[in-house]
C-alpha positions as CSV (number, residue, x, y, z in Angstrom):
1,X,0.0,0.0,0.0
2,X,1.3,3.4,-1.0
3,X,-0.3,6.6,0.2
4,X,0.7,10.3,0.2
5,X,-2.2,12.6,1.0
6,X,-2.4,16.1,2.3
7,X,-5.4,17.4,4.2
8,X,-6.4,20.6,6.0
9,X,-7.5,21.2,9.6
10,X,-11.2,21.8,10.1
11,X,-11.1,23.5,13.5
12,X,-11.1,27.3,12.9
13,X,-8.5,28.0,15.6
14,X,-6.2,25.3,14.4
15,X,-6.4,26.6,10.9
16,X,-4.7,29.8,12.0
17,X,-1.6,28.0,13.0
18,X,-1.4,24.8,11.0
19,X,-1.0,25.0,7.2
20,X,-1.8,21.3,6.5
21,X,-1.3,17.7,7.6
22,X,-0.1,14.8,5.5
23,X,0.0,11.0,5.8
24,X,2.6,8.9,4.1
25,X,2.5,5.1,3.9
26,X,4.7,2.8,1.8
27,X,4.9,-0.8,3.1
28,X,7.0,-1.8,0.1
29,X,9.8,0.7,0.6
30,X,13.3,-0.7,1.0
31,X,15.4,2.5,1.0
32,X,14.4,5.9,-0.3
33,X,16.3,9.1,-0.2
34,X,15.1,12.6,-1.0
35,X,16.1,16.2,-0.6
36,X,13.8,18.9,0.7
37,X,14.6,22.6,0.6
38,X,14.5,25.8,2.7
39,X,11.0,26.5,4.1
40,X,9.5,29.0,6.5
41,X,7.2,26.3,8.0
42,X,8.1,23.9,10.8
43,X,6.9,20.4,11.3
44,X,6.2,17.5,13.7
45,X,6.7,14.1,12.1
46,X,5.2,11.1,13.8
47,X,6.7,7.8,12.7
48,X,4.9,4.6,13.7
49,X,7.8,2.5,14.6
50,X,11.2,3.9,13.6
51,X,14.7,4.8,14.8
52,X,16.4,8.0,13.8
53,X,20.2,8.2,13.3
54,X,22.6,11.1,13.5
55,X,22.7,11.4,9.7
56,X,18.9,12.1,9.7
57,X,18.1,8.7,8.3
58,X,15.1,6.8,9.8
59,X,14.7,3.1,9.9
60,X,11.6,1.0,10.4
61,X,11.9,-1.6,13.2
62,X,8.6,-3.3,14.1
63,X,9.4,-3.6,17.8
64,X,10.2,0.1,18.4
65,X,8.0,2.8,19.9
66,X,6.7,5.6,17.8
67,X,9.2,8.4,16.9
68,X,8.3,12.0,17.2
69,X,10.6,14.6,15.5
70,X,10.3,18.4,15.4
71,X,11.9,20.0,12.3
72,X,12.7,23.7,12.6
73,X,12.7,26.4,9.8
74,X,15.3,25.2,7.3
75,X,17.6,27.6,5.5
76,X,19.7,24.9,3.8
77,X,19.0,21.8,1.8
78,X,18.1,18.8,3.9
79,X,18.6,15.2,2.9
80,X,16.5,12.4,4.3
81,X,16.9,8.6,4.0
82,X,14.0,6.3,4.9
83,X,14.9,2.6,5.4
84,X,12.2,0.0,5.4
85,X,8.5,0.5,5.7
86,X,7.2,4.1,5.9
87,X,4.2,5.1,8.0
88,X,4.2,8.6,9.2
89,X,1.8,11.5,9.9
90,X,3.1,15.0,9.6
91,X,1.9,18.4,10.9
92,X,3.0,21.4,9.0
93,X,2.9,24.6,11.2
94,X,2.9,28.2,10.0
95,X,5.7,30.3,11.4
96,X,5.4,30.6,15.2
97,X,2.4,28.2,14.9
98,X,3.8,25.5,17.1
99,X,4.5,27.9,19.9
100,X,0.7,28.1,20.4
101,X,0.5,24.5,21.5
102,X,3.7,23.6,23.3
103,X,5.6,25.6,25.9
104,X,9.1,25.7,27.3
105,X,10.8,24.3,24.3
106,X,13.5,25.7,22.0
107,X,12.1,25.5,18.5
108,X,15.2,26.7,16.7
109,X,16.7,23.2,16.3
110,X,15.6,19.6,15.8
111,X,13.8,18.0,18.8
112,X,13.9,14.2,19.0
113,X,13.6,13.6,22.7
114,X,10.2,15.1,23.5
115,X,6.7,13.5,23.4
116,X,4.5,16.0,21.7
117,X,1.6,13.5,21.9
118,X,0.8,10.9,24.5
119,X,1.1,7.1,23.9
120,X,-2.7,6.9,23.8
121,X,-3.0,9.7,21.3
122,X,-0.3,8.2,19.1
123,X,-2.0,4.8,19.1
124,X,-5.3,6.4,18.0
125,X,-3.5,8.3,15.2
126,X,-1.9,5.1,13.8
127,X,-5.0,3.0,14.1
128,X,-6.7,4.1,10.9
129,X,-5.3,6.0,7.9
130,X,-8.7,7.6,7.0
131,X,-8.0,11.3,6.7
132,X,-11.4,12.4,8.0
133,X,-10.7,10.5,11.2
134,X,-7.1,11.8,11.4
135,X,-8.2,15.4,10.9
136,X,-10.6,15.1,13.8
137,X,-8.0,13.5,16.0
138,X,-5.2,15.9,15.2
139,X,-7.5,19.0,15.5
140,X,-8.7,17.8,18.9
141,X,-5.3,16.8,20.3
142,X,-3.8,20.2,19.3
143,X,-6.8,22.2,20.5
144,X,-6.5,20.6,23.9
145,X,-3.0,22.2,24.2
146,X,-3.9,25.5,22.7
147,X,-2.7,28.7,24.3
148,X,-2.1,32.2,22.9
149,X,1.5,33.1,22.1
150,X,1.9,36.8,22.6
151,X,5.0,37.6,20.5
152,X,3.5,40.6,18.8
153,X,6.7,42.1,17.4
154,X,7.6,38.9,15.5
155,X,4.1,38.3,14.4
156,X,3.8,41.8,13.1
157,X,7.1,41.5,11.2
158,X,6.1,38.2,9.7
159,X,2.8,39.7,8.5
160,X,4.6,42.5,6.7
161,X,7.2,40.1,5.2
162,X,4.4,38.1,3.7
163,X,2.9,41.2,2.1
164,X,3.8,40.9,-1.6
165,X,2.8,44.5,-2.3
166,X,6.0,45.8,-0.9
167,X,9.5,44.7,0.1
168,X,11.1,46.2,3.2
169,X,14.7,45.6,3.9
170,X,15.6,44.8,7.5
171,X,16.2,48.4,8.4
172,X,13.0,49.6,6.9
173,X,11.0,46.7,8.5
174,X,12.4,47.4,12.0
175,X,11.7,51.1,11.5
176,X,8.1,50.4,10.3
177,X,7.3,48.4,13.5
178,X,9.3,50.7,15.7
179,X,12.0,48.5,17.1
180,X,15.8,48.5,16.5
181,X,17.2,46.3,13.7
182,X,19.4,44.5,16.3
183,X,16.4,43.8,18.6
184,X,14.3,42.4,15.7
185,X,17.1,40.1,14.5
186,X,17.5,38.9,18.1
187,X,13.8,38.1,18.4
188,X,13.8,36.2,15.0
189,X,16.8,34.1,16.0
190,X,15.4,33.3,19.4
191,X,12.0,32.4,18.1
192,X,12.5,31.1,14.6
193,X,16.2,30.2,14.5
194,X,17.0,32.4,11.5
195,X,17.8,36.1,10.9
196,X,15.2,38.4,9.5
197,X,17.1,38.5,6.2
198,X,17.2,34.7,6.0
199,X,13.5,34.5,6.7
200,X,12.7,37.1,4.0
201,X,14.8,35.2,1.5
202,X,13.1,31.9,2.3
203,X,9.6,33.4,2.1
204,X,10.2,35.0,-1.3
205,X,11.7,31.8,-2.6
206,X,8.8,29.7,-1.4
207,X,6.2,32.2,-2.8
208,X,7.9,32.2,-6.2
209,X,8.0,28.4,-6.2
210,X,4.4,28.1,-5.2
211,X,3.5,30.6,-8.0
212,X,5.3,28.4,-10.6
213,X,4.0,25.1,-9.3
214,X,0.5,25.8,-8.0
215,X,-0.8,29.0,-9.5
216,X,0.5,30.0,-12.9
217,X,3.0,27.4,-14.2
218,X,3.2,29.1,-17.6
219,X,4.5,32.4,-16.2
220,X,8.2,32.9,-17.0
221,X,10.8,33.5,-14.4
222,X,11.1,37.2,-15.4
223,X,7.5,37.8,-14.6
224,X,7.8,35.9,-11.3
225,X,11.0,37.7,-10.3
226,X,9.3,41.1,-10.5
227,X,6.1,39.9,-8.8
228,X,8.1,38.7,-5.8
229,X,10.3,41.8,-5.5
230,X,13.5,40.4,-7.0
231,X,15.5,43.0,-8.8
232,X,15.5,40.9,-12.0
233,X,15.6,37.3,-13.2
234,X,19.4,37.2,-12.6
235,X,18.7,38.0,-8.9
236,X,16.0,35.2,-8.7
237,X,18.4,32.7,-10.4
238,X,21.1,33.6,-7.9
239,X,18.8,33.0,-4.9
240,X,17.5,29.7,-6.3
241,X,21.0,28.5,-6.8
242,X,22.0,29.5,-3.3
243,X,19.0,27.8,-1.6
244,X,18.6,24.7,-3.8
245,X,22.1,24.2,-5.4
246,X,20.3,24.2,-8.8
247,X,19.2,26.8,-11.3
248,X,15.4,27.4,-11.3
249,X,14.9,25.3,-14.4
250,X,16.9,22.3,-13.1
251,X,15.4,22.6,-9.7
252,X,11.8,22.3,-11.1
253,X,12.8,19.6,-13.6
254,X,14.2,17.3,-11.0
255,X,11.5,17.9,-8.4
256,X,8.4,16.0,-7.6
257,X,5.2,17.7,-6.2
258,X,3.6,15.5,-3.7
259,X,0.0,15.9,-2.5
260,X,-2.0,19.1,-3.1
261,X,0.0,21.5,-1.0
262,X,3.6,22.7,-1.3
263,X,5.6,19.5,-0.7
264,X,8.2,19.6,-3.4
265,X,11.1,17.1,-3.1
266,X,14.0,15.8,-5.2
267,X,13.5,12.0,-5.0
268,X,16.6,10.0,-5.5
């Protein structure tokens, strides 16, 4: 059985902080490698019965307990190897989203030693792959932990960065929200694990990619570069090469779009 399916939260509060969920099952997998790319979202991956190694590979072992992994904002390419059967459920959070459900954790790096969900909750999640049931369960488990994260400065900065109608450099952005550039960068690094400039670069890259894959695939890169506030196509090419180690054309040619959201990997 092979499944890769994305699905959205239904709870109105959860929708504000979770972009989507996905389930991935492949009981015929022997060994698969893929590369994923910089993203402003974070994720919790729940593996049914796996072990994680230092090289980020995960291996299925039927006698193991479930594995829970938090993946922070990525500013570099990230290689994953999955050995043996795959059965995982993944929660994709918007920036700062996870901070509204779990307290006292440093979300600027990988977390592999914390139980985000209880043993009973995990057992329920892996009992049935039906996405309607999974949506209800995930929504309810997250909602039970919901609290408001009052980081207004970072939230305001993120909102302005996502505004395609203008591009503010770090100095202009900090001035616009009336904090110092140094203070804003410190808050971004403390809460997101990246600088303001890194975050802006990742957002523009992801928005341009989504435009090309999901919205208007026939638009050329010159049109896309101006829409997302690159100085020209050469600037867009330079950023794509930096973030993906590929030109835009090669990057898209080698990639696979999985599900109906923005999962775009290079499968090996």
